[in-house]
N, C-alpha and C positions, 0 to 999 in steps of 0.2 A: 412377498415379505411377511414373514411371521408376525403375529401380533405383539409378542414381547420386544421385538426389535423396533417396530413402530413406536410403542410406548417409550422405549429408551430414547429413541431419536427426538421425539417430541419433548420429553422431559429435559434432555439436554439443550434443546433450543430454548426452552422457557428459562432454565437455570442460567444460560449464557446472557440472554436479555436482562435478566434480574442482576446478575453480576456486573454487567456493563453499566446499568442504571446506578447501582449502589456505589460503584468506585469511580464514576465519571467526575472529573474535576476540570473539565474544559478541553479545548483542543490546542494542541501545541502548535508552535509557529510552522513547522513543515506541513501540517495538514492544510494551511492556507495556500499552499501552492497551487492546487486545483481549484480551490474556492475562488482565488483571484481570477482564474480563467473563466469559472462560471459567472462571476460578477461581470466581467468584460462582455460576455455575451448578453447579459441582462441590459447592458448599455447599448445594445444594438450592433455590436461589432461581431465579426464572424472569424473563427479559426482559420488559419492558412491565409487567408485574403488580408485579414487586418492584425493578426498577432500570431506568433509562432506557436505550433503545437508540438509538445515535447514527446508525443506518442500516447496520450491518454484520453482520447476523445469522449469515450463512453463515461469515464470517471466524471469529468467536469460537466458533461451533458446532463448526467442523472442529478448532479448538485444543482445545476441551474434549473432544471424542471421543478425539483422540490422547493428551491428558493422562491421561484415564481408563484408556485401553488400556495405556499404557506406565508409569504411576506418576509422571509429572511430570518425567523427566530432559529435559535441554535438547535432546537428540537428536530427540525426537518434533517439536518445533516446527521445529528446522532441517530436518528431512525434508520437512515441508510446504512451507516456504519455498524450498529449494534445488530440490525437484522442480517446483514451479510455475515458477521461473525457467528451469530446463532445459526444460520442456515449451514454455514461451513461446518459448525460443530455437529449439527444433526447429520450430515453427509459423513462426517469422519466416523461417527458411531456406526453408521450402516457399513461402510467400507471395512472399518477395523473389525467388526463382528464377522464378516465374511472371511477376512484374512486369517483371524485367529481362531474362529470357531467358538468364541466366548464372549458373552455380552459383558461379563465383568472385565475382561481385559479391554474390550472396546470403550467401555466407560472410563477405565483408568488412563488410556493413552489420550482420550479426548479431553479429560481434565488437564492434562498435561498442556495440550494445545491452548486450552482457554485460559489456564491460570498463568502461563508464561507472559500473557498480556501483550499481544501485538498492538503496536500504536494504531490509532484510529485510521490513519491514512493507508494502512497496510491491509485493509480489508479485502481488496481484490486478490492478494496473494494467498488469503485463507480460503476464500469462497471458491475461486476458480480451481485450485488444485484438489480441494476436497470434493467438490463436484466431479472432476475428472476421476478421481480414485472410485467414487461411488459407481460410476457407469462401468469401468473396466473390471470391477470385482464382481459383477453380476453373475459370472460363471457361464460356461457353455460357449458355443460358437457365436461369433459377433453377428447379430441380427442386422437386417436392414435398418430397423428402428435405432439400434445402437450405433451403427455407423453415422446415421443422420445426426444423432445426439452428440457424437463425438466432433463432428464438423461444426456444429452450432457452438459447441463448448469452446472450440479452438477459436472460432470467430470472436465470440464474446470476450474471451480472455484477451485477445489480440487488441479489441477496441478498448478494453479497460487499460491495458498497458501493453505495448506491442510485444515486449519480451515474454510476457506470460503466454501470449499466443504461440510463440516460437517453441517455448519449452514444452507446452502441451501438444502442439502439432508433432515435435519430434518424438515425444514419448508415445503418442498415439501411433506413429509409424512403427515403432518397435513392438508395441502390443500387438499390431496387426500382423507383423511378420512372424511373431512367435505363435499367435493364435492360429495362423494359417499353415504351420509348418508341416502338418500331415497332409494338407489338401495341394501344397505346391505353390510355386511362385505365382502362377496366374491368378489363384484365389486371393493371395496377398495383394497383388497389384490392383485387382478389381475392387477389393475393399478400400484400399488406399485412395483410389481414384474417386470413390464415392464421397469419403471423408473430405478430400481435398476440394472436390467440386462443391459440396455443401458449404465449407468454410469460405471459399471464394465467393459464392453467390451471396453469403451473408455480409461479406465486407465490401462487396462491390459498390453499393451505394456511396459508402465513405470514400473509396479509391476514386470514383467518378467526380465527387465533390472536390477531393483533393486536386484532381487533374484540372478541373474547371477553375480552381481558385488560385493556383500558383504552380502546379505541376507535380507529379509524383516523385520524380527523381530528385529535385531540390527539397522536397518534403522529407524523403527519407534520409538524405544527406544531413539535414538539419537534426533529425532525430537521433541518428547515429553519433553525431557531434555532441549531442546533449548527453547521450549515455556514456560515451567514451570520457567527456569531462568529468561527469559524475563519479565514474568508476576510478579514474586516475586520482581524483581528489580524496577518495575514501578507501584506498587500498591499505590493507594491514601492513604496518612497517615491519612486523616480525610475527613468527608464529606464537600464538599464545602458549604459555608454559604453566602456568600455576593459577589456581583458584577456580571458581564456579564457571566463569566465563570459558576458561580453557577446558574444563571437563566437558561441558555442553558442545564446544567447537569440535573436539575430537570424537565425541560420541556421534554427533551428526555426520562426521565423515566415516566413522567405523561401521555404522548401521548399513549403508549400501554396500560397503565391501564385504561384510559378513553375509548380507542377503544374497549378494552376487554369487559367492562361493557355494553357498547352500542350495540355491536354486539350480545352479549348473549341475551340481552333484544329484540333486532330486531329478532334475530332467533326464540325466543319463540312465538313472535307474528306473525311470518311469513311474516315480513315486509321487504323483499329484493327489492331494486329498480331495480336491473338487476340480471339475473340467474348467480349464482356463487359469488355474492357479500359477503356472509358470509364466504365462503371458502377462498376467496382471503384475507380479511381483518383479518380473524383468522391466516392465514399463516403469515402475515406481522406483526401481533402481537407477535407471537412466534420469528420470525426473529429479531424484534426490541430488545426483551429482551435478547436474545443471544448477539447480537451485543453490546448493552449497557454494558453488564456484561464483555465481552471480550475486548472492546476497549476504554471504558471511564476510563483510567488510568492516572497516573502522567507521563508527565507533561499535565494537562488536557487540557490547552488552544490548545496544538498542536494535541490532540486526538479527540476533539469534531467533527471536520470535518469528521472523519472516519465513525462517526455513522449518518451521515447526510441523507443518502438514506431512511432508513425505517421512520425516523423522519419526512421528508418531505411528504412522501407518506401517512402515518396515518394522518399527518396534513391536506392533501389534502381531505381525506375523512370526516373528522371531519367538515372542512370548507364547504364541499359540503352539509353535512347534515343541517348545520345552515343557509346557503345562497342560495341553490339551491333547486327548487321543490315546493312542497305542501306549501301554505302559513297558514295552519291550525294552530290552537293555537297560534295566533298572538302575545300575550304578551310574552309568553315563547319564541317564536321565536326571537323577538326582543332582549331580554335579551341575547339569545345565540349569535346573531349578535354582539352585543355590546361587549360581553366578549371576543368572538374570535378576534374582531378588536383591542382590547387593548392588547391581547397576541401577535398578529402578529406585532403590532407596537413595543412593548417592545422587541420582539425577534429580530426584524430587528436592533434595536439600539444595543443590545448585539452582534448580529452577526457582526455588523460593527466594534465593538471595538475588538472582538476576532480574526477577520481576518484582522485587521489593514487596513480596507477599505480605509480610506482617503489617506493613504500613497500609496496604491496600485493604487488608482485612480490618484494621482499626477504623479506617475511613468508612468502610461499608456499614459500620455499627451492627454487623451480624452478631457479634458477641453480646450485644444488649438485648437480643431477642427480637420478637416481632415489633415490639414498641419502637425499639431503636432503629429497626430497618425501615418501618413506616415513617418516622420523623426524617430519616436520611432521604427516602424516595421523595418525600415533599420538598425537601431542600433543593434536591437536583432538579425536579419538575420545575420549580420556579426559575432556577438557572437556564433551563432549556427553553423557556417561554420568552427568554430575554434576546435581544439581538446580538451579534458577534461582538459589538463594542459594549463591552460591560467591564466593571472593575473587580468583580468577585472572583474570576478565574481568567485573568488575561493571559493570552498566548506567549507573550514575551515581555522581558523588562523595558524593551524599546517601546512596546505599545503603552506600557504604564506611563513612561516618560512623556509620550506624545499625545495623551488624552486631551490636555488643553488645546493643543493644536487642532486636533480632530473637531472639537466644538467650534473653535474658530472658524474652521472650513465650512461648518453648517451655517454659521452666522454671515459670513462675508465672502463665500465663493459660490459659484454654480456647481451642481452636481456633475456637470460635464467637463469641468476643469481638471486637467490631468496632473498626474505626480510622476516624477523621477524618484526612484528610491535606488541608492547606489550600494546597498548591501543585501545580504540574502535573507530578508524579512518580508516575505509576501503578505503576512498578516497586516502590515501597515496599510496597504491599498484596501483591503477589505474592511478594516475597521474605519478607515477615513471615508470610506463610501464613495471612492473616486476611482476612475479609470486609470490604468498605468499608461505611460507614454511610449514605452519601448516596445521592441519585438517580444521580448520575454517580460515576466512579471517584474523582476528587479535586475539590477546589474550585480548579480552575485558572481558565481564562478562560471557560469555556462554561457554560451552564445558570444564567446570573446574572440572569435576568428576575425580576420580583417574585413572579410566578406559580409559577415553577419553585422559587423559594426558599420560598415558603409550603408547596408540596407536599413539599419536601424536609424541611421543619421538622416536618411531621406524622409523617413517617417516623422522623425522628430521635428523637421524643418516644415513638413506639411501640416502636423498636428502638434504644436509645441505644448509642453507642459507649462503650468503656471508656477509650480514650485518643484525644487530639487531638494530632497532630503539626503544630506550627505553622511551617510553611515560608512564607516570604514573607507574613508577618502583616499588614504595611501594605497590600499589595495585596489580601489576602483580606477585609480589613475595608472597603476601598473598593468591592469588586466584590459582596461578600455581606453587607451590613449587617444583614439580617435573621438570618442564621445566626450571624454574629459576635457578636450580642447574646445569642443562645442559648448560645453557647460561654462567653462571659463569665459568664453566670448559672449555668451547670451544672457547669463545670469549674474546677479549681484547679491551680497549679503542682505538677509531679511531678518532672521533672529537667530538665536542659539538656545536650545533647550537642553537642560541638564537634569540629571537625577539618577538613581538607581546605579551609580557608577559609570554612567555613560554621559557624553556630550555631543549633540548633534546640531551642526550648523544647517540652518535652512536657507535656501537661496530662492530669489524670486526673478521672473523673467524680466529683463531689463526694459523692454519697450512697452510692458502692460501698465497702463496709466490707472491709479486707484481712483475709486469713486466716492471715498469717504474714509473715516477712521473708525475703527472698532472701539466702542465705548469701554468694553471689558478689559482688553489687552492693550489698547492704544496702537495696535498694528494697523496698517492701510487695509481698507476693504476693496474687494475687486468684484462684487456682485453687480 
């Protein structure tokens, strides 16, 4: 790798880390879905055996390890997410330069990926796909080292979230088929076997653990149910038609279509600019289609950034065709350059609106110069040294309202007392510092099948929760009638906490005898 490219990748890594620091304003509610699983492990429970895994084992294992090492400060989780985004940006620079032939274009498309600002919990979507692109764009025939790397990447992506491994595995097969087209099907099958065997060997310890803890088939059935429920709940009601969201949505779908048409044409003409170009671009086209279909859902504005990596890379390749290299057919080339310049400009405006870039720029204090950025970095550093339960940047309005209840739990309950949360607010169990009682973190929209409800009911009876926090009680009763009947039978009113436009009844287990009275709130103590 040439020195200029290494410098560009390193600079983008550092710039991304700095941007993520200066613009950090806390983790949102959705980020706590895997943090609650990490906390559950720190309480001594094990996935699959004691609670359901939705298919993210490595994601919450990383968080649990960082939490254990650092004592639970927000900075540990921020470091994981920011470093992943920064490494993804560095990989994107490398891949985009190879695709386009230009460091300027590579930096341009990587800035798009960084500034569109994926949410913190989306870091696997950026890192895994950018690393895959960096491997397949290395050029030349796939070496044994590259095949082994592809297998390890597919396995790592699978363990971060199972669908990531599927998309990378499928795109790898396309890459190998195209890269082996001149050597025949035997070479393609041999290379595919090496990648598949490497991936299987890497995930085998997890599969053996799953088999010993509850069975592989039930595990994947539950993961599929979770994915299907999430997809059904977030499907687009209609095609976007106007505005920044619509522009980026249709751009993300247009890029793989345009790239596919051009790569087929260039393949027929034997017009590869570098060995392996057709294979790499073909794989990225397939990856982009899979990711667009899987990720571009409601609420679209928050999902667009998730699909930014293949869009940026295909954009880099198309820009390279228009702006770099042979100046033949000058009028057509000038038209292509003008068209791509307009698309880039409009896309930058749309990205700025979708990512709320002016607000983030103001928050970062970049406009105030070095002094402003230094002041902002100190402010964020103080926040990162705090635990997740803090009032400066709470993850949700429900967490704000429940702050008095959290401190009551510290005074009057044991850290092993469990909670039932009937709404999709995983941040509550993390900020409370208590294990959840159900199979899943909360009774939101997932795990609502009758089979899962009966399994959850068995676990609730064996390990009853002390409190049930009744968020979205009507929705809970509709989706989880079996569990709702159990709660009605076993719990009684304890308190009702209101504020921030919400009101949440809290129920307590009927048969738990109090040990005293809390002097601050007047509520019964159970420690």
